[in-house]
C-alpha positions in Angstrom: -2.2 -9.0 -22.5 -4.8 -11.1 -20.6 -3.7 -13.4 -18.0 -5.1 -16.3 -15.7 -2.8 -16.5 -12.7 -2.8 -19.4 -10.2 -1.4 -18.8 -6.7 -1.1 -22.0 -4.3 0.1 -21.7 -0.9 -0.1 -24.6 1.6 1.1 -24.9 5.1 1.6 -28.3 6.9 2.0 -28.5 11.0 4.0 -31.3 12.9 1.2 -30.5 15.5 -2.7 -29.1 15.7 -3.3 -25.6 15.0 -5.9 -25.0 17.2 -6.9 -21.6 15.9 -5.9 -19.0 13.0 -6.6 -15.6 12.1 -5.2 -14.6 9.0 -5.0 -11.6 6.3 -4.4 -11.9 2.5 -3.2 -9.4 -0.4 -3.8 -12.1 -3.5 -6.3 -10.2 -5.8 -4.8 -8.1 -8.4 -5.9 -4.3 -8.3 -8.0 -2.4 -10.8 -5.7 0.4 -12.0 -5.6 2.5 -15.3 -3.8 0.1 -17.1 -4.8 -3.1 -15.5 -8.3 -4.7 -15.0 -9.2 -7.7 -13.1 -12.2 -9.8 -14.5 -12.2 -12.7 -12.1 -11.0 -13.2 -9.0 -11.6 -16.7 -6.6 -10.1 -17.3 -3.1 -10.4 -21.2 -2.1 -9.5 -22.0 1.7 -9.1 -25.3 3.3 -9.9 -26.1 5.6 -13.1 -24.3 5.1 -12.8 -20.8 7.3 -15.5 -19.3 9.8 -16.0 -16.4 8.3 -14.2 -14.8 5.0 -14.2 -10.2 4.7 -13.9 -8.9 1.9 -12.3 -5.3 2.2 -10.2 -2.7 0.9 -7.1 -1.7 3.2 -5.9 1.6 3.8 -3.5 2.0 0.7 -6.9 0.8 -1.7 -5.7 -3.0 -1.8 -8.5 -5.4 -2.2 -7.8 -8.1 0.8 -9.4 -10.8 2.8 -9.3 -11.6 6.1 -10.6 -15.2 7.6 -10.6 -17.3 10.6 -10.6 -20.8 11.3 -11.8 -21.9 14.8 -11.4 -26.0 14.4 -8.4 -27.7 15.1 -6.2 -28.3 11.5 -3.1 -29.8 10.6 -2.8 -28.3 7.4 -3.9 -25.5 5.3 -4.2 -24.4 1.8 -5.1 -21.2 -0.1 -5.6 -21.3 -3.7 -6.4 -17.7 -5.4 -7.3 -17.7 -9.3 -7.7 -14.1 -11.0 -7.9 -13.2 -14.4 -6.5 -10.1 -15.9 -5.5 -7.6 -18.7 -2.7 -5.8 -18.5 -2.2 -2.8 -20.7 0.5 -0.6 -22.1 1.0 2.4 -20.1 1.7 5.5 -21.8 5.5 6.2 -22.0 6.4 8.6 -19.4 8.3 11.9 -20.5 11.5 13.4 -18.6 9.6 14.7 -16.0 10.1 17.8 -14.1 14.0 18.6 -12.1 13.5 15.8 -9.3 14.0 18.4 -6.4 11.1 20.3 -8.0 8.7 17.3 -7.6 10.4 16.8 -4.2 9.8 20.6 -3.0 5.6 20.2 -4.3 5.1 16.7 -2.4 2.9 18.4 0.3 0.9 20.1 -2.0 0.6 16.9 -4.4 -2.6 14.7 -5.3 -4.5 16.0 -2.6 -7.7 13.7 -3.4 -5.2 10.5 -3.6 -6.7 7.7 -1.4 -2.9 8.2 -0.3 -1.5 11.7 -0.3 2.7 11.1 -2.2 4.2 12.6 0.3 3.2 10.1 3.0 5.5 7.6 1.2 8.5 9.4 1.4 9.0 9.0 5.0 10.9 6.2 6.3 8.9 2.9 7.2 10.3 -0.2 8.9 11.8 -2.3 6.4 13.0 1.0 4.5 14.3 3.6 6.5 16.8 6.5 5.5 20.0 6.9 5.9 23.0 9.4 4.5 24.7 6.5 2.8 21.5 5.4 1.1 21.3 9.1 -0.2 25.1 9.3 -1.7 23.9 6.2 -3.4 21.0 8.0 -5.0 23.0 11.1 -6.1 25.0 9.5 -8.3 21.8 9.3 -10.5 19.5 12.0 -9.1 22.0 15.2 -10.1 21.0 18.8 -9.6 18.3 19.6 -11.3 18.0 16.4 -13.8 14.5 15.2 -14.6 12.9 12.7 -12.2 12.3 10.4 -14.8 15.2 10.1 -16.8 17.1 10.4 -13.1 14.5 7.2 -12.0 15.9 5.1 -15.3 19.6 5.4 -15.0 18.8 4.6 -11.2 16.9 2.1 -11.9 20.0 0.3 -14.1 22.3 1.2 -11.6 21.0 -1.2 -9.3 21.0 -3.9 -11.5 24.5 -3.8 -11.6 25.4 -3.1 -8.9 23.5 -6.1 -7.5 24.0 -9.5 -7.8 20.6 -11.5 -7.6 21.6 -14.3 -5.0 18.6 -16.3 -3.1 21.1 -17.6 -0.5 22.3 -13.7 0.2 19.2 -12.7 2.1 16.0 -14.2 3.9 12.6 -12.3 4.3 14.0 -10.5 7.6 17.4 -9.3 6.0 17.5 -5.8 7.3 17.6 -3.5 3.6 21.1 -1.8 5.2 22.7 -5.5 5.2 21.8 -5.8 1.6 23.1 -2.5 0.7 26.0 -3.3 2.0 26.3 -6.9 0.8 24.8 -5.9 -2.7 23.1 -9.1 -3.2 19.5 -10.6 -2.5 16.3 -11.2 -4.4 13.4 -8.8 -5.6 12.4 -7.7 -2.3 15.8 -6.9 -1.2 16.5 -5.0 -4.7 13.2 -3.0 -4.3 13.5 -2.2 -0.4 17.0 -1.2 -1.1 15.7 1.4 -3.8 13.0 2.9 -2.1 15.2 3.2 0.7 17.6 5.1 -1.6 14.8 7.4 -3.0 13.5 8.5 0.2 16.7 9.5 1.7 16.7 12.4 -0.7 13.3 13.4 0.2 11.0 11.4 -2.6 7.9 9.5 -2.6 8.6 5.7 -3.0 5.8 3.0 -2.6 6.6 -0.8 -3.0 4.5 -2.4 -5.5 3.8 -6.6 -5.0 2.7 -8.5 -8.0 3.7 -10.9 -10.9 6.3 -11.1 -13.2 5.7 -13.6 -16.3 8.8 -15.5 -17.5 9.2 -16.4 -20.6 10.6 -19.4 -21.5 13.9 -20.2 -23.9 12.8 -20.1 -27.7 11.6 -23.9 -28.6 10.6 -24.9 -24.6 7.2 -25.2 -23.2 6.5 -22.6 -20.1 6.9 -24.4 -16.9 4.0 -24.4 -14.7 5.0 -23.3 -11.6 7.9 -21.4 -13.3 6.4 -17.6 -12.5 6.8 -16.0 -9.4 5.8 -13.7 -6.8 7.6 -10.4 -7.5 8.6 -7.2 -6.1 9.0 -3.4 -8.0 8.9 0.3 -7.2 6.7 3.0 -8.2 8.3 6.6 -8.1 5.9 9.7 -7.7 7.2 11.7 -10.4 4.6 14.8 -10.6 2.7 15.2 -13.7 3.4 12.1 -14.7 2.5 10.6 -11.7 3.5 7.3 -10.1 6.4 5.8 -12.8 6.8 2.3 -11.8 10.6 0.4 -12.0 12.1 -2.8 -11.6 15.5 -2.7 -10.9 15.7 -6.6 -10.4 15.4 -6.6 -14.4 16.6 -2.9 -15.3 13.1 -1.9 -16.8 10.3 0.4 -16.6 7.4 -2.5 -16.2 4.9 -3.2 -19.2 2.3 -6.2 -19.7 4.8 -8.3 -18.0 4.2 -7.0 -15.0 0.9 -7.8 -12.8 0.1 -5.7 -9.7 -1.2 -7.4 -6.5 -0.9 -4.1 -3.9 1.0 -1.1 -3.1 2.4 -0.5 0.3 5.0 1.6 2.2 7.2 -1.9 2.0 6.6 -5.2 2.2 4.8 -5.6 5.8 2.1 -3.9 4.3 1.1 -6.1 1.1 2.6 -9.8 2.2 0.6 -12.2 0.5 -0.3 -14.5 3.5 0.3 -13.2 7.0 -1.5 -14.0 10.1 -1.5 -15.6 13.7 -2.0 -18.6 15.2 -2.3 -20.7 18.3 -0.3 -24.2 18.0 0.7 -26.1 15.4 4.2 -26.8 16.6 6.8 -26.4 13.5 5.6 -25.9 9.9 6.6 -26.3 6.6 5.4 -24.0 3.9 5.0 -24.7 -0.4 4.1 -22.2 -2.6 3.3 -22.3 -6.3 2.7 -19.8 -9.0 1.7 -19.7 -12.7 0.9 -16.8 -14.8 -0.7 -18.4 -18.0 -1.6 -15.5 -20.7 -4.9 -16.3 -22.3 -5.2 -16.5 -26.0 -8.1 -14.3 -27.5 
């Protein structure tokens, strides 16, 4: 499946911003199941410089600065990408075996899998989280089988509610109230998996939303999305989307991998001045007909 993705973010400030410095994760990754064929980022006002680099997690990133006063900032990223079905994973080895082998796993990887087993700021470890995970990760159970059940369980136990959390809500609060958005579902799942010693990473990207039968696609109806990737030994990294209770296929487009949301935030930065501000975001994921 081929897509054209347009992600537009606009900031408006009540007072002039004198200078800003920003870091952007908006370009899709190249992966075994995904190929980026085009990417363009338009920034207004024109930045004084733009650096295209690869971060510590292997994600394409851009740094830019605006050194003149401005009352607004607009970023529009347009990408073209092809997503292919990933080979279906097997049941996998017993999950404890995968856990115990983590220190020796994938020695040539950009980021060794075991580094994703440690707690991070937005995905801590806790006894209550480990207990929740063990309902699916029973003794000697094949790791992919356990992941499938765990993903379904999170989906069933947690309510999708945009009013329940904010971008800064701690994972334990989302876990206790059993509600949140895709970011919370992903952080809770990652924290649970790390709490039993497994290596799990945060995946940011896009999810194509399909219109009801007979209805047209709505521009802007698509959204940024988040899910989980678990290291499963010989099966490598296996993605799971607890928000939708699926293992991602061609409807999921990967932008970046990280320990949690803080590593892969689409746009982050610092600025001087500005007073108050508002932000508008629009995402459109349009299939490209062959």
